[in-house]
DSSP file (Angstrom, degrees, kcal/mol; ACC not computed):
  #  RESIDUE AA STRUCTURE BP1 BP2  ACC     N-H-->O    O-->H-N    N-H-->O    O-->H-N    TCO  KAPPA ALPHA  PHI   PSI    X-CA   Y-CA   Z-CA
    1    1 A M              0   0    0      0, 0.0     8,-3.5     0, 0.0     2,-0.7   0.000 360.0 360.0 360.0 132.1    0.0    0.0    0.0
    2    2 A L  B     -A    8   0A   0      6,-0.2     6,-0.2    36,-0.1    36,-0.1  -0.803 360.0-146.5 -87.1 114.0    1.4    3.4   -0.9
    3    3 A R    >   -     0   0    0      4,-3.3     3,-2.3    -2,-0.7     4,-0.0  -0.351  25.2-106.0 -78.6 160.1    0.8    5.6    2.2
    4    4 A P  T 3  S+     0   0    0      0, 0.0    -1,-0.1     0, 0.0    -2,-0.0   0.791 121.8  60.9 -57.2 -27.8    0.0    9.3    1.9
    5    5 A D  T 3  S-     0   0    0      2,-0.1     3,-0.1     1,-0.1    -2,-0.1   0.310 122.0-109.6 -83.2  11.9    3.6   10.1    3.1
    6    6 A R  S <  S+     0   0    0     -3,-2.3   116,-0.5     1,-0.3     2,-0.3   0.621  76.6 132.8  72.7  16.7    4.8    8.2   -0.1
    7    7 A T        -     0   0    0    114,-0.1    -4,-3.3   116,-0.0     2,-0.5  -0.701  56.5-122.8 -94.4 153.5    6.1    5.2    1.9
    8    8 A L  B     -A    2   0A   0     -2,-0.3     2,-0.6    -6,-0.2    -6,-0.2  -0.835  20.1-167.3 -99.4 126.7    5.3    1.7    0.8
    9    9 A D        +     0   0    0     -8,-3.5     2,-0.5    -2,-0.5    -2,-0.0  -0.937  16.8 171.5-114.0 107.6    3.6   -0.6    3.3
   10   10 A Y        +     0   0    0     -2,-0.6    -2,-0.0     2,-0.0    -8,-0.0  -0.969   9.7 162.0-124.4 126.6    3.7   -4.1    2.1
   11   11 A R        -     0   0    0     -2,-0.5     2,-0.1     2,-0.0    -2,-0.0  -0.990  39.9-115.0-137.4 131.4    2.7   -7.2    4.1
   12   12 A P        -     0   0    0      0, 0.0     2,-0.3     0, 0.0    -2,-0.0  -0.369  24.7-171.3 -67.0 144.0    1.9  -10.5    2.4
   13   13 A A        +     0   0    0      1,-0.1    31,-0.2    -2,-0.1    32,-0.1  -0.747  18.2 159.5-135.2  85.4   -1.6  -11.8    2.7
   14   14 A D        +     0   0    0     -2,-0.3    -1,-0.1    30,-0.1     3,-0.1   0.567  66.7  35.6 -89.1  -9.0   -1.7  -15.3    1.4
   15   15 A E  S >> S-     0   0    0      1,-0.1     4,-2.2    29,-0.1     3,-0.5  -0.978  84.3-114.6-139.5 152.4   -4.9  -16.4    3.1
   16   16 A P  H 3> S+     0   0    0      0, 0.0     4,-3.1     0, 0.0     5,-0.2   0.886 115.5  54.3 -54.4 -40.7   -8.1  -14.5    4.0
   17   17 A R  H 3> S+     0   0    0      1,-0.2     4,-2.2     2,-0.2     5,-0.1   0.866 108.1  49.6 -66.2 -33.3   -7.5  -14.7    7.7
   18   18 A H  H <> S+     0   0    0     -3,-0.5     4,-2.5     2,-0.2    -1,-0.2   0.918 113.4  46.1 -68.1 -42.7   -4.1  -13.1    7.3
   19   19 A F  H  X S+     0   0    0     -4,-2.2     4,-2.9     2,-0.2     5,-0.2   0.934 112.7  49.7 -65.2 -45.2   -5.5  -10.3    5.3
   20   20 A D  H  X S+     0   0    0     -4,-3.1     4,-2.7     1,-0.2    -1,-0.2   0.918 112.3  48.2 -58.7 -44.0   -8.4   -9.8    7.7
   21   21 A T  H  X S+     0   0    0     -4,-2.2     4,-2.9    -5,-0.2     5,-0.4   0.916 111.5  50.0 -63.6 -43.2   -5.9   -9.7   10.6
   22   22 A Y  H  X>S+     0   0    0     -4,-2.5     4,-2.6     2,-0.2     5,-2.2   0.941 113.2  45.7 -60.1 -48.0   -3.7   -7.3    8.8
   23   23 A V  I  <>S+     0   0    0     -4,-2.9     5,-3.0     3,-0.2    -2,-0.2   0.928 117.4  44.7 -61.3 -44.7   -6.6   -4.9    8.0
   24   24 A E  I  <5S+     0   0    0     -4,-2.7    -2,-0.2    -5,-0.2    -1,-0.2   0.902 126.5  26.2 -68.4 -42.6   -8.0   -5.1   11.5
   25   25 A T  I  <5S+     0   0    0     -4,-2.9    -3,-0.2    -5,-0.2    -2,-0.2   0.739 135.3  18.6 -98.3 -24.4   -4.7   -4.7   13.5
   26   26 A Q  I  <5S+     0   0    0     -4,-2.6     4,-0.3    -5,-0.4    -3,-0.2   0.801 125.2  33.0-114.5 -48.5   -2.4   -2.8   11.2
   27   27 A L  I >><S+     0   0    0     -5,-2.2     3,-1.8     2,-0.1     4,-0.7   0.975 111.8  50.3 -82.9 -58.0   -4.2   -1.0    8.4
   28   28 A A  G >4<S+     0   0    0     -5,-3.0     3,-1.2     1,-0.3    -4,-0.1   0.858 105.6  57.1 -54.9 -41.7   -7.6    0.1    9.7
   29   29 A P  G 34 S+     0   0    0      0, 0.0    -1,-0.3     0, 0.0    -2,-0.1   0.736 109.1  47.6 -63.8 -18.5   -6.3    1.8   12.9
   30   30 A T  G <4 S+     0   0    0     -3,-1.8    -2,-0.2    -4,-0.3     2,-0.1   0.533  91.3 103.6 -97.5  -6.9   -4.0    4.1   10.8
   31   31 A L    <<  -     0   0    0     -3,-1.2     2,-0.3    -4,-0.7    28,-0.1  -0.449  57.0-148.2 -81.4 148.7   -6.7    5.2    8.2
   32   32 A N    >   -     0   0    0     -2,-0.1     3,-2.5     1,-0.1    25,-0.1  -0.806  39.3 -82.3-107.2 154.5   -8.4    8.5    8.2
   33   33 A R  T 3  S+     0   0    0     -2,-0.3    26,-0.2     1,-0.3    25,-0.2  -0.330 119.6  23.5 -54.4 130.1  -11.9    9.2    7.0
   34   34 A G  T 3  S+     0   0    0     24,-3.1    -1,-0.3     1,-0.3    25,-0.2   0.301  86.4 141.3  93.7  -8.9  -11.8    9.5    3.2
   35   35 A D    <   -     0   0    0     -3,-2.5    25,-2.4    22,-0.2     2,-0.5  -0.327  44.3-137.8 -63.1 150.4   -8.6    7.5    2.7
   36   36 A V  E     -b   60   0B   0     23,-0.2     2,-0.6    -3,-0.1    25,-0.2  -0.950   9.7-159.1-114.7 129.4   -8.6    5.2   -0.3
   37   37 A V  E     -b   61   0B   0     23,-2.5    25,-2.5    -2,-0.5     2,-0.5  -0.944  11.5-153.7-107.5 118.3   -7.1    1.7   -0.2
   38   38 A V  E     -b   62   0B   0     -2,-0.6     2,-0.3    23,-0.2    25,-0.2  -0.816  17.7-178.0 -97.3 127.8   -6.2    0.4   -3.7
   39   39 A L  E     -b   63   0B   0     23,-2.8    25,-2.9    -2,-0.5     2,-0.1  -0.916  22.3-134.3-125.3 147.8   -6.3   -3.4   -4.0
   40   40 A D        -     0   0    0     -2,-0.3    26,-0.1    23,-0.2    27,-0.1  -0.292  43.8 -93.0 -84.5-174.9   -5.5   -5.8   -6.8
   41   41 A N        +     0   0    0     24,-0.2     2,-0.1    25,-0.2     5,-0.1   0.082  68.6 145.7 -94.3  25.2   -7.9   -8.6   -7.5
   42   42 A L    >   -     0   0    0      1,-0.1     3,-1.9     3,-0.1     4,-0.4  -0.415  57.8-123.4 -58.6 134.9   -6.2  -11.2   -5.3
   43   43 A S  G >  S+     0   0    0      1,-0.3     3,-1.7     2,-0.2    -1,-0.1   0.830 108.5  59.9 -57.5 -34.9   -9.0  -13.4   -4.0
   44   44 A V  G >  S+     0   0    0      1,-0.3     3,-0.6   -31,-0.2    -1,-0.3   0.751  95.4  64.7 -66.3 -20.5   -8.1  -12.7   -0.3
   45   45 A H  G <  S+     0   0    0     -3,-1.9    -1,-0.3     1,-0.2    -2,-0.2   0.597  86.8  72.3 -75.3  -9.8   -8.6   -9.0   -0.9
   46   46 A K  G <   +     0   0    0     -3,-1.7     2,-0.3    -4,-0.4    -1,-0.2  -0.091  68.9 144.2 -97.0  35.4  -12.3   -9.6   -1.5
   47   47 A S    <>  -     0   0    0     -3,-0.6     4,-2.3     1,-0.1     5,-0.2  -0.590  46.8-150.6 -79.7 129.4  -13.0  -10.3    2.1
   48   48 A A  H  > S+     0   0    0     -2,-0.3     4,-2.3     2,-0.2     5,-0.2   0.877  99.4  53.2 -65.1 -37.7  -16.3   -9.1    3.5
   49   49 A K  H  > S+     0   0    0      2,-0.2     4,-2.2     1,-0.2    -1,-0.2   0.943 110.2  46.0 -63.6 -47.0  -14.8   -8.7    7.0
   50   50 A A  H  > S+     0   0    0      1,-0.2     4,-2.4     2,-0.2     5,-0.2   0.907 111.4  52.7 -62.7 -41.5  -12.0   -6.5    5.6
   51   51 A A  H  X S+     0   0    0     -4,-2.3     4,-2.3     1,-0.2    -1,-0.2   0.916 109.6  49.2 -59.9 -43.0  -14.4   -4.5    3.6
   52   52 A G  H  X S+     0   0    0     -4,-2.3     4,-2.4     1,-0.2    -1,-0.2   0.895 110.1  50.6 -63.5 -40.5  -16.5   -3.9    6.7
   53   53 A L  H  X S+     0   0    0     -4,-2.2     4,-1.5     2,-0.2    -1,-0.2   0.891 110.8  49.0 -65.1 -39.7  -13.4   -2.8    8.7
   54   54 A L  H  <>S+     0   0    0     -4,-2.4     5,-2.2     2,-0.2     4,-0.3   0.915 111.9  48.4 -66.4 -42.5  -12.4   -0.4    6.0
   55   55 A K  H ><5S+     0   0    0     -4,-2.3     3,-1.6     1,-0.2    -2,-0.2   0.907 108.4  54.6 -63.4 -41.3  -15.9    1.1    5.9
   56   56 A Q  H 3<5S+     0   0    0     -4,-2.4    -1,-0.2     1,-0.3    -2,-0.2   0.854 105.4  53.6 -59.1 -35.4  -16.0    1.4    9.7
   57   57 A A  T 3<5S-     0   0    0     -4,-1.5    -1,-0.3    -5,-0.1    -2,-0.2   0.530 119.7-112.6 -77.5  -5.5  -12.7    3.4    9.5
   58   58 A G  T < 5S+     0   0    0     -3,-1.6   -24,-3.1     1,-0.3    -3,-0.2   0.564  78.7 123.1  84.7   8.3  -14.3    5.8    7.0
   59   59 A A      < -     0   0    0     -5,-2.2     2,-0.3   -26,-0.2    -1,-0.3  -0.562  48.1-149.4 -96.1 163.7  -12.1    4.6    4.2
   60   60 A W  E     -b   36   0B   0    -25,-2.4   -23,-2.5    -2,-0.2     2,-0.4  -0.928   9.5-136.0-129.4 160.3  -13.1    3.2    0.9
   61   61 A F  E     -b   37   0B   0     -2,-0.3     2,-0.4   -25,-0.2   -23,-0.2  -0.883   8.1-159.7-122.9 151.1  -11.4    0.8   -1.3
   62   62 A L  E     -b   38   0B   0    -25,-2.5   -23,-2.8    -2,-0.4     2,-0.4  -0.992  11.7-144.3-130.2 125.2  -10.9    0.6   -5.0
   63   63 A F  E     -b   39   0B   0     -2,-0.4   -23,-0.2   -25,-0.2     3,-0.1  -0.756  21.4-124.5 -90.1 135.2  -10.1   -2.5   -7.0
   64   64 A L        -     0   0    0    -25,-2.9     4,-0.0    -2,-0.4    -1,-0.0  -0.328  41.4 -85.7 -66.3 156.7   -7.7   -2.2   -9.9
   65   65 A P        -     0   0    0      0, 0.0     3,-0.3     0, 0.0   -24,-0.2  -0.258  49.5 -98.5 -57.8 157.6   -8.9   -3.5  -13.2
   66   66 A A  S    S+     0   0    0      1,-0.2     2,-0.4   -26,-0.1   -25,-0.2   0.846 115.4  21.0 -51.1 -39.1   -8.3   -7.2  -13.7
   67   67 A Y  S    S+     0   0    0    -27,-0.1    -1,-0.2   -26,-0.0     3,-0.1  -0.939  70.8 156.2-134.3 111.8   -5.2   -6.5  -15.7
   68   68 A S    >   +     0   0    0     -2,-0.4     3,-1.6    -3,-0.3     4,-0.3  -0.565   3.6 165.3-136.7  71.3   -3.5   -3.2  -15.2
   69   69 A P  G >  S+     0   0    0      0, 0.0     3,-1.1     0, 0.0     7,-0.3   0.796  76.5  63.0 -61.5 -28.2    0.2   -3.3  -16.1
   70   70 A D  G 3  S+     0   0    0      1,-0.3    -2,-0.0    -3,-0.1     6,-0.0   0.758 107.1  44.6 -67.7 -21.5    0.5    0.5  -16.2
   71   71 A L  G <  S+     0   0    0     -3,-1.6    -1,-0.3     1,-0.2    -7,-0.0   0.379 110.3  59.9 -99.7   2.8   -0.4    0.6  -12.5
   72   72 A N    X>  -     0   0    0     -3,-1.1     3,-1.7    -4,-0.3     4,-0.6  -0.882  62.0-164.8-136.9 102.2    1.9   -2.3  -11.5
   73   73 A P  H >> S+     0   0    0      0, 0.0     4,-1.5     0, 0.0     3,-0.7   0.777  87.0  67.2 -61.1 -26.5    5.6   -1.9  -12.2
   74   74 A I  H 3> S+     0   0    0      1,-0.2     4,-2.9     2,-0.2     5,-0.2   0.815  91.3  63.5 -65.0 -27.0    6.3   -5.6  -11.7
   75   75 A E  H <> S+     0   0    0     -3,-1.7     4,-2.2    -6,-0.2    -1,-0.2   0.872 100.8  51.3 -64.0 -35.9    4.3   -6.3  -14.9
   76   76 A M  H <X S+     0   0    0     -3,-0.7     4,-1.7    -4,-0.6    -1,-0.2   0.909 112.1  46.2 -66.3 -41.0    6.8   -4.3  -16.9
   77   77 A A  H  X S+     0   0    0     -4,-1.5     4,-2.6     2,-0.2    -2,-0.2   0.914 111.0  52.3 -66.8 -42.5    9.6   -6.4  -15.4
   78   78 A F  H  X S+     0   0    0     -4,-2.9     4,-3.1     1,-0.2     5,-0.2   0.893 106.1  54.7 -60.1 -39.6    7.7   -9.6  -16.0
   79   79 A A  H  X S+     0   0    0     -4,-2.2     4,-2.1     1,-0.2    -1,-0.2   0.915 110.0  46.3 -60.6 -42.6    7.2   -8.7  -19.6
   80   80 A K  H  X S+     0   0    0     -4,-1.7     4,-2.2     2,-0.2     5,-0.2   0.928 113.4  48.9 -65.3 -45.0   11.0   -8.3  -20.0
   81   81 A I  H  X S+     0   0    0     -4,-2.6     4,-2.5     1,-0.2    -2,-0.2   0.935 112.3  48.2 -60.2 -47.1   11.7  -11.6  -18.2
   82   82 A K  H  X S+     0   0    0     -4,-3.1     4,-2.5     1,-0.2    -1,-0.2   0.882 109.7  52.3 -64.4 -38.5    9.2  -13.5  -20.3
   83   83 A A  H  X S+     0   0    0     -4,-2.1     4,-1.9    -5,-0.2    -1,-0.2   0.934 114.0  42.6 -63.0 -45.4   10.5  -12.0  -23.6
   84   84 A H  H  X S+     0   0    0     -4,-2.2     4,-1.8     2,-0.2    -2,-0.2   0.856 112.6  53.9 -69.4 -34.2   14.1  -13.1  -22.7
   85   85 A L  H  X>S+     0   0    0     -4,-2.5     4,-1.1    -5,-0.2     5,-0.7   0.901 108.2  49.3 -66.8 -40.4   12.9  -16.5  -21.4
   86   86 A R  H  <5S+     0   0    0     -4,-2.5     3,-0.5     1,-0.2    -2,-0.2   0.918 110.8  50.8 -62.4 -41.9   11.1  -17.2  -24.7
   87   87 A A  H  <5S+     0   0    0     -4,-1.9    -2,-0.2     1,-0.2    -1,-0.2   0.846 106.0  55.4 -65.3 -32.9   14.2  -16.2  -26.6
   88   88 A A  H  <5S-     0   0    0     -4,-1.8    -1,-0.2    -5,-0.1    -2,-0.2   0.774  89.3-156.4 -71.0 -25.4   16.3  -18.6  -24.4
   89   89 A A  T  <5 +     0   0    0     -4,-1.1     2,-0.2    -3,-0.5    -3,-0.1   0.821  22.5 176.1  52.7  36.2   14.0  -21.5  -25.4
   90   90 A A      < +     0   0    0     -5,-0.7    -1,-0.2     1,-0.1    -2,-0.1  -0.530  13.9 175.8 -72.9 136.1   15.0  -23.4  -22.2
   91   91 A R        +     0   0    0     -2,-0.2     2,-0.3     0, 0.0    -1,-0.1   0.354  54.0  65.0-127.4   3.8   13.0  -26.6  -21.8
   92   92 A T  S  > S-     0   0    0      1,-0.1     4,-2.8     0, 0.0     5,-0.2  -0.857  85.1-112.7-122.5 163.1   14.5  -28.3  -18.7
   93   93 A F  H  > S+     0   0    0     -2,-0.3     4,-2.8     1,-0.2     5,-0.2   0.935 118.1  47.4 -58.8 -47.0   14.5  -27.2  -15.1
   94   94 A D  H  > S+     0   0    0      1,-0.2     4,-2.5     2,-0.2    -1,-0.2   0.908 112.9  48.3 -62.7 -42.0   18.2  -26.6  -15.1
   95   95 A A  H  > S+     0   0    0      2,-0.2     4,-2.6     1,-0.2    -1,-0.2   0.903 112.8  48.5 -65.5 -40.5   18.1  -24.6  -18.3
   96   96 A L  H  X S+     0   0    0     -4,-2.8     4,-2.9     2,-0.2     5,-0.2   0.921 111.6  49.9 -63.4 -43.7   15.2  -22.5  -17.0
   97   97 A S  H  X S+     0   0    0     -4,-2.8     4,-2.0    -5,-0.2    -2,-0.2   0.923 113.2  45.7 -61.1 -45.5   17.1  -21.9  -13.8
   98   98 A D  H  X S+     0   0    0     -4,-2.5     4,-2.1     2,-0.2    -1,-0.2   0.913 113.3  50.0 -63.6 -43.1   20.2  -20.8  -15.6
   99   99 A A  H  X S+     0   0    0     -4,-2.6     4,-2.8     1,-0.2    -2,-0.2   0.922 109.9  50.0 -63.3 -44.3   18.3  -18.6  -18.0
  100  100 A L  H  X S+     0   0    0     -4,-2.9     4,-2.6     1,-0.2    -1,-0.2   0.896 109.0  52.6 -62.4 -39.7   16.4  -16.9  -15.2
  101  101 A G  H  X S+     0   0    0     -4,-2.0     4,-1.1    -5,-0.2    -1,-0.2   0.922 112.9  44.1 -60.5 -43.9   19.7  -16.2  -13.4
  102  102 A S  H  < S+     0   0    0     -4,-2.1     4,-0.4     1,-0.2     3,-0.2   0.899 112.8  51.7 -67.1 -40.9   21.2  -14.6  -16.5
  103  103 A I  H >< S+     0   0    0     -4,-2.8     3,-1.9     1,-0.2     4,-0.3   0.903 104.4  56.2 -64.5 -41.8   18.0  -12.7  -17.3
  104  104 A C  H >< S+     0   0    0     -4,-2.6     3,-1.4     1,-0.3    -1,-0.2   0.831  99.2  61.6 -61.3 -30.4   17.9  -11.2  -13.8
  105  105 A N  T 3< S+     0   0    0     -4,-1.1    -1,-0.3     1,-0.2    -2,-0.2   0.653  90.1  70.3 -69.3 -13.6   21.4   -9.9  -14.3
  106  106 A L  T <  S+     0   0    0     -3,-1.9     2,-0.8    -4,-0.4    -1,-0.2   0.657  81.7  84.7 -76.0 -15.0   20.0   -7.8  -17.2
  107  107 A F    <   -     0   0    0     -3,-1.4     2,-0.2    -4,-0.3    -1,-0.0  -0.785  67.4-164.6 -90.4 111.4   18.1   -5.6  -14.7
  108  108 A D     >  -     0   0    0     -2,-0.8     4,-2.2     1,-0.1     5,-0.2  -0.487  34.0-102.5 -91.0 169.9   20.4   -2.8  -13.3
  109  109 A T  H  > S+     0   0    0      1,-0.2     4,-2.5     2,-0.2     5,-0.2   0.888 119.8  51.8 -58.0 -43.7   19.7   -0.7  -10.3
  110  110 A D  H  > S+     0   0    0      1,-0.2     4,-2.5     2,-0.2    -1,-0.2   0.900 108.8  50.8 -63.2 -40.5   18.5    2.3  -12.3
  111  111 A E  H  > S+     0   0    0      2,-0.2     4,-2.0     1,-0.2    -1,-0.2   0.933 111.3  47.6 -63.2 -45.0   16.1    0.3  -14.3
  112  112 A C  H  X S+     0   0    0     -4,-2.2     4,-1.5     1,-0.2    -2,-0.2   0.926 112.4  49.6 -61.3 -44.4   14.5   -1.2  -11.2
  113  113 A R  H  X S+     0   0    0     -4,-2.5     4,-2.6     1,-0.2    -1,-0.2   0.897 108.5  54.1 -60.4 -41.0   14.3    2.2   -9.6
  114  114 A N  H  X S+     0   0    0     -4,-2.5     4,-2.6     1,-0.2    -1,-0.2   0.866 102.3  57.2 -64.4 -36.9   12.6    3.6  -12.7
  115  115 A Y  H  X S+     0   0    0     -4,-2.0     4,-0.8     1,-0.2    -1,-0.2   0.938 113.6  39.6 -57.3 -45.9    9.9    0.9  -12.6
  116  116 A F  H  <>S+     0   0    0     -4,-1.5     5,-2.5     2,-0.2     3,-0.3   0.876 113.5  53.1 -75.0 -37.3    8.9    2.0   -9.2
  117  117 A T  H ><5S+     0   0    0     -4,-2.6     3,-1.7     1,-0.2    -2,-0.2   0.910 106.2  54.5 -62.5 -41.6    9.3    5.7   -9.8
  118  118 A A  H 3<5S+     0   0    0     -4,-2.6    -1,-0.2     1,-0.3    -2,-0.2   0.786 106.1  53.1 -62.7 -26.9    7.1    5.4  -12.8
  119  119 A A  T 3<5S-     0   0    0     -4,-0.8    -1,-0.3    -3,-0.3    -2,-0.2   0.411 126.8 -99.8 -90.0   2.2    4.4    3.8  -10.6
  120  120 A G  T < 5S+     0   0    0     -3,-1.7     2,-0.7     1,-0.3    -3,-0.2   0.534  77.1 137.0  96.7   6.4    4.6    6.7   -8.1
  121  121 A Y      < -     0   0    0     -5,-2.5    -1,-0.3    -6,-0.1     2,-0.2  -0.792  42.6-149.6 -88.9 116.5    6.8    5.2   -5.5
  122  122 A G        -     0   0    0     -2,-0.7     2,-0.4  -116,-0.5    -5,-0.0  -0.532   7.6-156.5 -87.5 151.8    9.3    7.9   -4.4
  123  123 A F              0   0    0     -2,-0.2  -116,-0.0     1,-0.1  -117,-0.0  -0.973 360.0 360.0-124.8 141.5   12.8    7.3   -3.2
  124  124 A D              0   0    0     -2,-0.4    -1,-0.1     0, 0.0    -2,-0.0   0.406 360.0 360.0 -99.1 360.0   14.9    9.6   -1.0
């Protein structure tokens, strides 16, 4: 979650109960009336309990479109990885592992920073 102070608050929510707990104990208490929580379409984000907690806090939530690469910098990185992986034509686990290692080395620090800057995440 991108906070109003431009900091990124990320906590994994791999199950509905983890997401509900996060919303109840970490997120909702910090929200102000009128805050907007932007969510992707991960199934755990569609929790009725979490929605109720956000509404109680006076916040509202907005789901991203089903596929919104312009709003998600990781999609740009995934596109680059997939293009290079297709070109490598690796067909075994070892070949895929080697190819991915080489492909990851193609991402320099500035490029990674630019992905996040383009998505609105600021760095000091």
